[in-house]
mmJSON file of the N, C-alpha and C atoms, coordinates in Angstrom:
{"data_MODEL":{"atom_site":{
"group_PDB":["ATOM","ATOM","ATOM","ATOM","ATOM","ATOM","ATOM","ATOM","ATOM","ATOM","ATOM","ATOM","ATOM","ATOM","ATOM","ATOM","ATOM","ATOM","ATOM","ATOM","ATOM","ATOM","ATOM","ATOM","ATOM","ATOM","ATOM","ATOM","ATOM","ATOM","ATOM","ATOM","ATOM","ATOM","ATOM","ATOM","ATOM","ATOM","ATOM","ATOM","ATOM","ATOM","ATOM","ATOM","ATOM","ATOM","ATOM","ATOM","ATOM","ATOM","ATOM","ATOM","ATOM","ATOM","ATOM","ATOM","ATOM","ATOM","ATOM","ATOM","ATOM","ATOM","ATOM","ATOM","ATOM","ATOM","ATOM","ATOM","ATOM","ATOM","ATOM","ATOM","ATOM","ATOM","ATOM","ATOM","ATOM","ATOM","ATOM","ATOM","ATOM","ATOM","ATOM","ATOM","ATOM","ATOM","ATOM","ATOM","ATOM","ATOM","ATOM","ATOM","ATOM","ATOM","ATOM","ATOM","ATOM","ATOM","ATOM","ATOM","ATOM","ATOM","ATOM","ATOM","ATOM","ATOM","ATOM","ATOM","ATOM","ATOM","ATOM","ATOM","ATOM","ATOM","ATOM","ATOM","ATOM","ATOM","ATOM","ATOM","ATOM","ATOM","ATOM","ATOM","ATOM","ATOM","ATOM","ATOM","ATOM","ATOM","ATOM","ATOM","ATOM","ATOM","ATOM","ATOM","ATOM","ATOM","ATOM","ATOM","ATOM","ATOM","ATOM","ATOM","ATOM","ATOM","ATOM","ATOM","ATOM","ATOM","ATOM","ATOM","ATOM","ATOM","ATOM","ATOM","ATOM","ATOM","ATOM","ATOM","ATOM","ATOM","ATOM","ATOM","ATOM","ATOM","ATOM","ATOM","ATOM","ATOM","ATOM","ATOM","ATOM","ATOM","ATOM","ATOM","ATOM","ATOM","ATOM","ATOM","ATOM","ATOM","ATOM","ATOM","ATOM","ATOM","ATOM","ATOM","ATOM","ATOM","ATOM","ATOM","ATOM","ATOM","ATOM","ATOM","ATOM","ATOM","ATOM","ATOM","ATOM","ATOM","ATOM","ATOM","ATOM","ATOM","ATOM"],
"id":[1,2,3,4,5,6,7,8,9,10,11,12,13,14,15,16,17,18,19,20,21,22,23,24,25,26,27,28,29,30,31,32,33,34,35,36,37,38,39,40,41,42,43,44,45,46,47,48,49,50,51,52,53,54,55,56,57,58,59,60,61,62,63,64,65,66,67,68,69,70,71,72,73,74,75,76,77,78,79,80,81,82,83,84,85,86,87,88,89,90,91,92,93,94,95,96,97,98,99,100,101,102,103,104,105,106,107,108,109,110,111,112,113,114,115,116,117,118,119,120,121,122,123,124,125,126,127,128,129,130,131,132,133,134,135,136,137,138,139,140,141,142,143,144,145,146,147,148,149,150,151,152,153,154,155,156,157,158,159,160,161,162,163,164,165,166,167,168,169,170,171,172,173,174,175,176,177,178,179,180,181,182,183,184,185,186,187,188,189,190,191,192,193,194,195,196,197,198,199,200,201,202,203,204,205,206,207],
"type_symbol":["N","C","C","N","C","C","N","C","C","N","C","C","N","C","C","N","C","C","N","C","C","N","C","C","N","C","C","N","C","C","N","C","C","N","C","C","N","C","C","N","C","C","N","C","C","N","C","C","N","C","C","N","C","C","N","C","C","N","C","C","N","C","C","N","C","C","N","C","C","N","C","C","N","C","C","N","C","C","N","C","C","N","C","C","N","C","C","N","C","C","N","C","C","N","C","C","N","C","C","N","C","C","N","C","C","N","C","C","N","C","C","N","C","C","N","C","C","N","C","C","N","C","C","N","C","C","N","C","C","N","C","C","N","C","C","N","C","C","N","C","C","N","C","C","N","C","C","N","C","C","N","C","C","N","C","C","N","C","C","N","C","C","N","C","C","N","C","C","N","C","C","N","C","C","N","C","C","N","C","C","N","C","C","N","C","C","N","C","C","N","C","C","N","C","C","N","C","C","N","C","C","N","C","C","N","C","C"],
"label_atom_id":["N","CA","C","N","CA","C","N","CA","C","N","CA","C","N","CA","C","N","CA","C","N","CA","C","N","CA","C","N","CA","C","N","CA","C","N","CA","C","N","CA","C","N","CA","C","N","CA","C","N","CA","C","N","CA","C","N","CA","C","N","CA","C","N","CA","C","N","CA","C","N","CA","C","N","CA","C","N","CA","C","N","CA","C","N","CA","C","N","CA","C","N","CA","C","N","CA","C","N","CA","C","N","CA","C","N","CA","C","N","CA","C","N","CA","C","N","CA","C","N","CA","C","N","CA","C","N","CA","C","N","CA","C","N","CA","C","N","CA","C","N","CA","C","N","CA","C","N","CA","C","N","CA","C","N","CA","C","N","CA","C","N","CA","C","N","CA","C","N","CA","C","N","CA","C","N","CA","C","N","CA","C","N","CA","C","N","CA","C","N","CA","C","N","CA","C","N","CA","C","N","CA","C","N","CA","C","N","CA","C","N","CA","C","N","CA","C","N","CA","C","N","CA","C","N","CA","C","N","CA","C","N","CA","C","N","CA","C","N","CA","C"],
"label_alt_id":[null,null,null,null,null,null,null,null,null,null,null,null,null,null,null,null,null,null,null,null,null,null,null,null,null,null,null,null,null,null,null,null,null,null,null,null,null,null,null,null,null,null,null,null,null,null,null,null,null,null,null,null,null,null,null,null,null,null,null,null,null,null,null,null,null,null,null,null,null,null,null,null,null,null,null,null,null,null,null,null,null,null,null,null,null,null,null,null,null,null,null,null,null,null,null,null,null,null,null,null,null,null,null,null,null,null,null,null,null,null,null,null,null,null,null,null,null,null,null,null,null,null,null,null,null,null,null,null,null,null,null,null,null,null,null,null,null,null,null,null,null,null,null,null,null,null,null,null,null,null,null,null,null,null,null,null,null,null,null,null,null,null,null,null,null,null,null,null,null,null,null,null,null,null,null,null,null,null,null,null,null,null,null,null,null,null,null,null,null,null,null,null,null,null,null,null,null,null,null,null,null,null,null,null,null,null,null],
"label_comp_id":["MET","MET","MET","GLY","GLY","GLY","GLU","GLU","GLU","ILE","ILE","ILE","ARG","ARG","ARG","ALA","ALA","ALA","THR","THR","THR","ASP","ASP","ASP","VAL","VAL","VAL","VAL","VAL","VAL","ALA","ALA","ALA","GLY","GLY","GLY","ALA","ALA","ALA","CYS","CYS","CYS","ASP","ASP","ASP","ALA","ALA","ALA","LEU","LEU","LEU","VAL","VAL","VAL","ALA","ALA","ALA","GLY","GLY","GLY","LEU","LEU","LEU","ASP","ASP","ASP","SER","SER","SER","PRO","PRO","PRO","ALA","ALA","ALA","LEU","LEU","LEU","ARG","ARG","ARG","VAL","VAL","VAL","LEU","LEU","LEU","ALA","ALA","ALA","ALA","ALA","ALA","CYS","CYS","CYS","THR","THR","THR","ARG","ARG","ARG","THR","THR","THR","GLU","GLU","GLU","ALA","ALA","ALA","ASP","ASP","ASP","TYR","TYR","TYR","ASP","ASP","ASP","VAL","VAL","VAL","HIS","HIS","HIS","ASP","ASP","ASP","LEU","LEU","LEU","LEU","LEU","LEU","ARG","ARG","ARG","PRO","PRO","PRO","ALA","ALA","ALA","LEU","LEU","LEU","HIS","HIS","HIS","GLU","GLU","GLU","LEU","LEU","LEU","GLY","GLY","GLY","LEU","LEU","LEU","THR","THR","THR","PHE","PHE","PHE","TYR","TYR","TYR","PRO","PRO","PRO","ALA","ALA","ALA","ALA","ALA","ALA","SER","SER","SER","VAL","VAL","VAL","ALA","ALA","ALA","GLY","GLY","GLY","GLN","GLN","GLN","GLU","GLU","GLU","ALA","ALA","ALA","ALA","ALA","ALA","ALA","ALA","ALA"],
"label_asym_id":["A","A","A","A","A","A","A","A","A","A","A","A","A","A","A","A","A","A","A","A","A","A","A","A","A","A","A","A","A","A","A","A","A","A","A","A","A","A","A","A","A","A","A","A","A","A","A","A","A","A","A","A","A","A","A","A","A","A","A","A","A","A","A","A","A","A","A","A","A","A","A","A","A","A","A","A","A","A","A","A","A","A","A","A","A","A","A","A","A","A","A","A","A","A","A","A","A","A","A","A","A","A","A","A","A","A","A","A","A","A","A","A","A","A","A","A","A","A","A","A","A","A","A","A","A","A","A","A","A","A","A","A","A","A","A","A","A","A","A","A","A","A","A","A","A","A","A","A","A","A","A","A","A","A","A","A","A","A","A","A","A","A","A","A","A","A","A","A","A","A","A","A","A","A","A","A","A","A","A","A","A","A","A","A","A","A","A","A","A","A","A","A","A","A","A","A","A","A","A","A","A","A","A","A","A","A","A"],
"label_entity_id":["1","1","1","1","1","1","1","1","1","1","1","1","1","1","1","1","1","1","1","1","1","1","1","1","1","1","1","1","1","1","1","1","1","1","1","1","1","1","1","1","1","1","1","1","1","1","1","1","1","1","1","1","1","1","1","1","1","1","1","1","1","1","1","1","1","1","1","1","1","1","1","1","1","1","1","1","1","1","1","1","1","1","1","1","1","1","1","1","1","1","1","1","1","1","1","1","1","1","1","1","1","1","1","1","1","1","1","1","1","1","1","1","1","1","1","1","1","1","1","1","1","1","1","1","1","1","1","1","1","1","1","1","1","1","1","1","1","1","1","1","1","1","1","1","1","1","1","1","1","1","1","1","1","1","1","1","1","1","1","1","1","1","1","1","1","1","1","1","1","1","1","1","1","1","1","1","1","1","1","1","1","1","1","1","1","1","1","1","1","1","1","1","1","1","1","1","1","1","1","1","1","1","1","1","1","1","1"],
"label_seq_id":[1,1,1,2,2,2,3,3,3,4,4,4,5,5,5,6,6,6,7,7,7,8,8,8,9,9,9,10,10,10,11,11,11,12,12,12,13,13,13,14,14,14,15,15,15,16,16,16,17,17,17,18,18,18,19,19,19,20,20,20,21,21,21,22,22,22,23,23,23,24,24,24,25,25,25,26,26,26,27,27,27,28,28,28,29,29,29,30,30,30,31,31,31,32,32,32,33,33,33,34,34,34,35,35,35,36,36,36,37,37,37,38,38,38,39,39,39,40,40,40,41,41,41,42,42,42,43,43,43,44,44,44,45,45,45,46,46,46,47,47,47,48,48,48,49,49,49,50,50,50,51,51,51,52,52,52,53,53,53,54,54,54,55,55,55,56,56,56,57,57,57,58,58,58,59,59,59,60,60,60,61,61,61,62,62,62,63,63,63,64,64,64,65,65,65,66,66,66,67,67,67,68,68,68,69,69,69],
"pdbx_PDB_ins_code":[null,null,null,null,null,null,null,null,null,null,null,null,null,null,null,null,null,null,null,null,null,null,null,null,null,null,null,null,null,null,null,null,null,null,null,null,null,null,null,null,null,null,null,null,null,null,null,null,null,null,null,null,null,null,null,null,null,null,null,null,null,null,null,null,null,null,null,null,null,null,null,null,null,null,null,null,null,null,null,null,null,null,null,null,null,null,null,null,null,null,null,null,null,null,null,null,null,null,null,null,null,null,null,null,null,null,null,null,null,null,null,null,null,null,null,null,null,null,null,null,null,null,null,null,null,null,null,null,null,null,null,null,null,null,null,null,null,null,null,null,null,null,null,null,null,null,null,null,null,null,null,null,null,null,null,null,null,null,null,null,null,null,null,null,null,null,null,null,null,null,null,null,null,null,null,null,null,null,null,null,null,null,null,null,null,null,null,null,null,null,null,null,null,null,null,null,null,null,null,null,null,null,null,null,null,null,null],
"Cartn_x":[4.881,5.093,5.418,5.074,5.293,6.697,7.469,8.855,9.076,8.047,8.188,7.056,7.271,6.265,5.126,3.977,2.805,3.083,3.852,4.162,5.014,5.812,6.592,5.679,4.611,3.634,2.954,2.596,1.981,2.954,4.211,5.213,5.351,5.29,5.341,4.144,2.98,1.784,1.956,2.525,2.809,3.785,4.833,5.815,5.166,4.252,3.564,2.718,2.039,1.254,2.151,3.266,4.208,4.751,4.942,5.471,4.431,3.165,2.138,1.102,1.257,0.208,-0.929,-2.157,-3.288,-4.473,-5.144,-6.42,-7.047,-8.355,-8.997,-8.459,-8.285,-7.806,-6.352,-5.551,-4.162,-4.108,-5.005,-5.058,-5.437,-6.39,-6.799,-5.638,-4.94,-3.798,-2.698,-2.424,-1.379,-1.744,-3.02,-3.469,-3.465,-3.129,-3.117,-2.059,-2.431,-1.461,-0.657,0.39,1.193,0.345,-0.525,-1.382,-2.365,-2.971,-3.94,-3.279,-2.049,-1.364,-1.335,-1.014,-0.922,-2.244,-3.341,-4.661,-5.299,-5.009,-5.758,-5.04,-3.724,-2.992,-3.41,-3.59,-3.947,-5.236,-6.216,-7.499,-7.447,-6.56,-6.498,-5.566,-4.617,-3.616,-4.219,-5.055,-5.649,-6.408,-7.346,-8.054,-7.142,-6.143,-5.222,-4.449,-3.943,-3.215,-4.132,-5.349,-6.321,-6.616,-6.837,-7.136,-5.968,-4.764,-3.582,-3.23,-4.035,-3.791,-2.668,-2.373,-1.307,-1.892,-1.124,-1.576,-1.3,-2.279,-2.128,-1.905,-0.844,-0.568,-0.777,-1.62,-1.812,-0.49,-0.347,0.863,1.072,2.3,2.73,2.221,1.686,1.25,2.46,2.368,3.438,3.628,2.518,2.603,3.294,2.982,3.619,5.101,5.467,6.887,7.638,7.007,7.648,7.794,6.781,6.842,7.891,8.032,9.018,10.44,10.595,11.93,12.303],
"Cartn_y":[-5.889,-6.704,-5.845,-4.559,-3.679,-3.133,-3.261,-2.824,-1.438,-0.829,0.535,1.389,2.686,3.611,3.765,4.157,4.375,5.451,6.465,7.519,6.98,5.957,5.329,4.566,3.989,3.31,4.332,5.477,6.543,7.022,7.203,7.61,6.557,5.297,4.219,4.247,4.586,4.714,5.864,6.962,8.097,7.678,6.968,6.49,5.555,4.715,3.786,4.55,5.605,6.415,7.078,7.624,8.277,7.263,6.018,4.971,4.433,4.865,4.452,3.489,2.986,2.153,3.064,2.57,3.422,2.575,3.005,2.442,3.445,3.396,4.351,4.28,3.07,2.932,3.372,3.166,3.619,5.137,5.813,7.274,7.765,7.101,7.487,7.286,6.174,5.895,6.939,7.288,8.27,9.664,9.934,11.265,11.453,10.425,10.539,11.544,12.347,13.233,12.426,13.029,12.325,11.945,12.838,12.558,11.437,11.474,10.444,9.085,9.084,7.828,6.872,7.364,6.494,5.806,6.439,5.894,5.146,5.55,5.059,4.031,3.989,3.1,1.65,1.204,-0.2,-0.56,0.328,0.053,0.273,1.13,1.47,0.57,-0.048,-0.836,-2.081,-2.799,-4.035,-3.78,-2.8,-2.582,-2.075,-1.274,-0.78,-1.945,-2.834,-3.996,-4.907,-5.103,-5.958,-5.416,-4.109,-3.506,-3.632,-3.74,-3.893,-5.355,-6.261,-7.69,-8.232,-7.539,-7.952,-8.559,-9.361,-10.043,-9.2,-9.117,-8.452,-9.526,-9.359,-10.284,-9.558,-10.081,-9.448,-9.367,-8.322,-8.127,-9.342,-9.757,-10.86,-12.228,-12.318,-13.628,-14.422,-15.723,-16.597,-16.45,-16.395,-16.243,-14.927,-13.868,-12.58,-12.6,-13.255,-13.363,-14.181,-15.236,-16.049,-15.272,-14.492,-13.699,-12.606,-12.025,-10.969,-11.512,-12.767,-13.382,-13.678],
"Cartn_z":[5.908,7.083,8.292,8.195,9.324,9.41,8.348,8.395,7.822,7.223,6.718,7.267,7.244,7.763,6.764,7.275,6.429,5.386,5.746,4.778,3.63,3.883,2.813,1.846,2.363,1.508,0.602,1.164,0.367,-0.712,-0.361,-1.344,-2.441,-2.07,-3.059,-3.997,-3.45,-4.287,-5.275,-4.836,-5.729,-6.825,-6.445,-7.418,-8.438,-7.975,-8.873,-9.893,-9.446,-10.378,-11.417,-10.976,-11.898,-12.907,-12.47,-13.336,-14.321,-14.166,-15.117,-14.6,-13.381,-12.799,-12.379,-12.454,-12.081,-11.673,-10.639,-10.213,-9.254,-9.097,-8.185,-6.754,-6.237,-4.855,-4.723,-5.768,-5.734,-5.673,-6.406,-6.356,-4.966,-4.33,-2.973,-2.002,-2.134,-1.268,-1.467,-2.703,-2.999,-2.498,-2.341,-1.92,-0.402,0.356,1.82,2.28,3.246,3.88,4.897,5.433,6.446,7.654,8.06,9.215,8.904,7.736,7.351,7.169,6.705,6.385,7.575,8.74,9.916,10.246,9.873,10.197,9.029,7.787,6.637,5.773,5.808,4.898,5.065,6.274,6.497,5.76,5.777,5.12,3.61,3.148,1.726,0.924,1.575,0.858,0.206,0.912,0.373,-0.933,-0.969,-2.244,-3.363,-3.021,-4.048,-4.672,-3.845,-4.362,-5.165,-4.679,-5.381,-6.781,-6.883,-8.182,-9.151,-8.627,-9.479,-9.732,-9.177,-9.361,-8.509,-7.397,-6.494,-5.223,-4.542,-3.335,-2.101,-1.219,0.079,1.126,1.903,3.002,4.313,5.201,6.5,7.275,8.048,8.852,9.761,9.864,10.721,10.265,9.038,8.537,8.06,8.16,7.705,6.194,5.461,4.01,3.641,4.359,4.112,4.419,5.497,5.853,4.816,4.325,3.296,1.996,1.62,0.396,0.517,1.701,1.919,1.849,2.25,2.228,0.808],
"occupancy":[1.0,1.0,1.0,1.0,1.0,1.0,1.0,1.0,1.0,1.0,1.0,1.0,1.0,1.0,1.0,1.0,1.0,1.0,1.0,1.0,1.0,1.0,1.0,1.0,1.0,1.0,1.0,1.0,1.0,1.0,1.0,1.0,1.0,1.0,1.0,1.0,1.0,1.0,1.0,1.0,1.0,1.0,1.0,1.0,1.0,1.0,1.0,1.0,1.0,1.0,1.0,1.0,1.0,1.0,1.0,1.0,1.0,1.0,1.0,1.0,1.0,1.0,1.0,1.0,1.0,1.0,1.0,1.0,1.0,1.0,1.0,1.0,1.0,1.0,1.0,1.0,1.0,1.0,1.0,1.0,1.0,1.0,1.0,1.0,1.0,1.0,1.0,1.0,1.0,1.0,1.0,1.0,1.0,1.0,1.0,1.0,1.0,1.0,1.0,1.0,1.0,1.0,1.0,1.0,1.0,1.0,1.0,1.0,1.0,1.0,1.0,1.0,1.0,1.0,1.0,1.0,1.0,1.0,1.0,1.0,1.0,1.0,1.0,1.0,1.0,1.0,1.0,1.0,1.0,1.0,1.0,1.0,1.0,1.0,1.0,1.0,1.0,1.0,1.0,1.0,1.0,1.0,1.0,1.0,1.0,1.0,1.0,1.0,1.0,1.0,1.0,1.0,1.0,1.0,1.0,1.0,1.0,1.0,1.0,1.0,1.0,1.0,1.0,1.0,1.0,1.0,1.0,1.0,1.0,1.0,1.0,1.0,1.0,1.0,1.0,1.0,1.0,1.0,1.0,1.0,1.0,1.0,1.0,1.0,1.0,1.0,1.0,1.0,1.0,1.0,1.0,1.0,1.0,1.0,1.0,1.0,1.0,1.0,1.0,1.0,1.0,1.0,1.0,1.0,1.0,1.0,1.0],
"B_iso_or_equiv":[0.0,0.0,0.0,0.0,0.0,0.0,0.0,0.0,0.0,0.0,0.0,0.0,0.0,0.0,0.0,0.0,0.0,0.0,0.0,0.0,0.0,0.0,0.0,0.0,0.0,0.0,0.0,0.0,0.0,0.0,0.0,0.0,0.0,0.0,0.0,0.0,0.0,0.0,0.0,0.0,0.0,0.0,0.0,0.0,0.0,0.0,0.0,0.0,0.0,0.0,0.0,0.0,0.0,0.0,0.0,0.0,0.0,0.0,0.0,0.0,0.0,0.0,0.0,0.0,0.0,0.0,0.0,0.0,0.0,0.0,0.0,0.0,0.0,0.0,0.0,0.0,0.0,0.0,0.0,0.0,0.0,0.0,0.0,0.0,0.0,0.0,0.0,0.0,0.0,0.0,0.0,0.0,0.0,0.0,0.0,0.0,0.0,0.0,0.0,0.0,0.0,0.0,0.0,0.0,0.0,0.0,0.0,0.0,0.0,0.0,0.0,0.0,0.0,0.0,0.0,0.0,0.0,0.0,0.0,0.0,0.0,0.0,0.0,0.0,0.0,0.0,0.0,0.0,0.0,0.0,0.0,0.0,0.0,0.0,0.0,0.0,0.0,0.0,0.0,0.0,0.0,0.0,0.0,0.0,0.0,0.0,0.0,0.0,0.0,0.0,0.0,0.0,0.0,0.0,0.0,0.0,0.0,0.0,0.0,0.0,0.0,0.0,0.0,0.0,0.0,0.0,0.0,0.0,0.0,0.0,0.0,0.0,0.0,0.0,0.0,0.0,0.0,0.0,0.0,0.0,0.0,0.0,0.0,0.0,0.0,0.0,0.0,0.0,0.0,0.0,0.0,0.0,0.0,0.0,0.0,0.0,0.0,0.0,0.0,0.0,0.0,0.0,0.0,0.0,0.0,0.0,0.0],
"pdbx_formal_charge":[null,null,null,null,null,null,null,null,null,null,null,null,null,null,null,null,null,null,null,null,null,null,null,null,null,null,null,null,null,null,null,null,null,null,null,null,null,null,null,null,null,null,null,null,null,null,null,null,null,null,null,null,null,null,null,null,null,null,null,null,null,null,null,null,null,null,null,null,null,null,null,null,null,null,null,null,null,null,null,null,null,null,null,null,null,null,null,null,null,null,null,null,null,null,null,null,null,null,null,null,null,null,null,null,null,null,null,null,null,null,null,null,null,null,null,null,null,null,null,null,null,null,null,null,null,null,null,null,null,null,null,null,null,null,null,null,null,null,null,null,null,null,null,null,null,null,null,null,null,null,null,null,null,null,null,null,null,null,null,null,null,null,null,null,null,null,null,null,null,null,null,null,null,null,null,null,null,null,null,null,null,null,null,null,null,null,null,null,null,null,null,null,null,null,null,null,null,null,null,null,null,null,null,null,null,null,null],
"auth_seq_id":[1,1,1,2,2,2,3,3,3,4,4,4,5,5,5,6,6,6,7,7,7,8,8,8,9,9,9,10,10,10,11,11,11,12,12,12,13,13,13,14,14,14,15,15,15,16,16,16,17,17,17,18,18,18,19,19,19,20,20,20,21,21,21,22,22,22,23,23,23,24,24,24,25,25,25,26,26,26,27,27,27,28,28,28,29,29,29,30,30,30,31,31,31,32,32,32,33,33,33,34,34,34,35,35,35,36,36,36,37,37,37,38,38,38,39,39,39,40,40,40,41,41,41,42,42,42,43,43,43,44,44,44,45,45,45,46,46,46,47,47,47,48,48,48,49,49,49,50,50,50,51,51,51,52,52,52,53,53,53,54,54,54,55,55,55,56,56,56,57,57,57,58,58,58,59,59,59,60,60,60,61,61,61,62,62,62,63,63,63,64,64,64,65,65,65,66,66,66,67,67,67,68,68,68,69,69,69],
"auth_comp_id":["MET","MET","MET","GLY","GLY","GLY","GLU","GLU","GLU","ILE","ILE","ILE","ARG","ARG","ARG","ALA","ALA","ALA","THR","THR","THR","ASP","ASP","ASP","VAL","VAL","VAL","VAL","VAL","VAL","ALA","ALA","ALA","GLY","GLY","GLY","ALA","ALA","ALA","CYS","CYS","CYS","ASP","ASP","ASP","ALA","ALA","ALA","LEU","LEU","LEU","VAL","VAL","VAL","ALA","ALA","ALA","GLY","GLY","GLY","LEU","LEU","LEU","ASP","ASP","ASP","SER","SER","SER","PRO","PRO","PRO","ALA","ALA","ALA","LEU","LEU","LEU","ARG","ARG","ARG","VAL","VAL","VAL","LEU","LEU","LEU","ALA","ALA","ALA","ALA","ALA","ALA","CYS","CYS","CYS","THR","THR","THR","ARG","ARG","ARG","THR","THR","THR","GLU","GLU","GLU","ALA","ALA","ALA","ASP","ASP","ASP","TYR","TYR","TYR","ASP","ASP","ASP","VAL","VAL","VAL","HIS","HIS","HIS","ASP","ASP","ASP","LEU","LEU","LEU","LEU","LEU","LEU","ARG","ARG","ARG","PRO","PRO","PRO","ALA","ALA","ALA","LEU","LEU","LEU","HIS","HIS","HIS","GLU","GLU","GLU","LEU","LEU","LEU","GLY","GLY","GLY","LEU","LEU","LEU","THR","THR","THR","PHE","PHE","PHE","TYR","TYR","TYR","PRO","PRO","PRO","ALA","ALA","ALA","ALA","ALA","ALA","SER","SER","SER","VAL","VAL","VAL","ALA","ALA","ALA","GLY","GLY","GLY","GLN","GLN","GLN","GLU","GLU","GLU","ALA","ALA","ALA","ALA","ALA","ALA","ALA","ALA","ALA"],
"auth_asym_id":["A","A","A","A","A","A","A","A","A","A","A","A","A","A","A","A","A","A","A","A","A","A","A","A","A","A","A","A","A","A","A","A","A","A","A","A","A","A","A","A","A","A","A","A","A","A","A","A","A","A","A","A","A","A","A","A","A","A","A","A","A","A","A","A","A","A","A","A","A","A","A","A","A","A","A","A","A","A","A","A","A","A","A","A","A","A","A","A","A","A","A","A","A","A","A","A","A","A","A","A","A","A","A","A","A","A","A","A","A","A","A","A","A","A","A","A","A","A","A","A","A","A","A","A","A","A","A","A","A","A","A","A","A","A","A","A","A","A","A","A","A","A","A","A","A","A","A","A","A","A","A","A","A","A","A","A","A","A","A","A","A","A","A","A","A","A","A","A","A","A","A","A","A","A","A","A","A","A","A","A","A","A","A","A","A","A","A","A","A","A","A","A","A","A","A","A","A","A","A","A","A","A","A","A","A","A","A"],
"auth_atom_id":["N","CA","C","N","CA","C","N","CA","C","N","CA","C","N","CA","C","N","CA","C","N","CA","C","N","CA","C","N","CA","C","N","CA","C","N","CA","C","N","CA","C","N","CA","C","N","CA","C","N","CA","C","N","CA","C","N","CA","C","N","CA","C","N","CA","C","N","CA","C","N","CA","C","N","CA","C","N","CA","C","N","CA","C","N","CA","C","N","CA","C","N","CA","C","N","CA","C","N","CA","C","N","CA","C","N","CA","C","N","CA","C","N","CA","C","N","CA","C","N","CA","C","N","CA","C","N","CA","C","N","CA","C","N","CA","C","N","CA","C","N","CA","C","N","CA","C","N","CA","C","N","CA","C","N","CA","C","N","CA","C","N","CA","C","N","CA","C","N","CA","C","N","CA","C","N","CA","C","N","CA","C","N","CA","C","N","CA","C","N","CA","C","N","CA","C","N","CA","C","N","CA","C","N","CA","C","N","CA","C","N","CA","C","N","CA","C","N","CA","C","N","CA","C","N","CA","C","N","CA","C","N","CA","C","N","CA","C","N","CA","C"],
"pdbx_PDB_model_num":[1,1,1,1,1,1,1,1,1,1,1,1,1,1,1,1,1,1,1,1,1,1,1,1,1,1,1,1,1,1,1,1,1,1,1,1,1,1,1,1,1,1,1,1,1,1,1,1,1,1,1,1,1,1,1,1,1,1,1,1,1,1,1,1,1,1,1,1,1,1,1,1,1,1,1,1,1,1,1,1,1,1,1,1,1,1,1,1,1,1,1,1,1,1,1,1,1,1,1,1,1,1,1,1,1,1,1,1,1,1,1,1,1,1,1,1,1,1,1,1,1,1,1,1,1,1,1,1,1,1,1,1,1,1,1,1,1,1,1,1,1,1,1,1,1,1,1,1,1,1,1,1,1,1,1,1,1,1,1,1,1,1,1,1,1,1,1,1,1,1,1,1,1,1,1,1,1,1,1,1,1,1,1,1,1,1,1,1,1,1,1,1,1,1,1,1,1,1,1,1,1,1,1,1,1,1,1]
}}}
């Protein structure tokens, strides 16, 4: 919901891989550098979540705000 930095999303993807979750898009997301993260996370997060069977909520969406609460 825009409350964490893109580099934190990449770190979370790395943590997910270490914890045993795996998918091609998650690996690509985890491999982002700090510079790439600011530009690429938005496009990479949706497919990574989809491959893991998780829901992607667009930033500032009502559904996303409700899920975050």
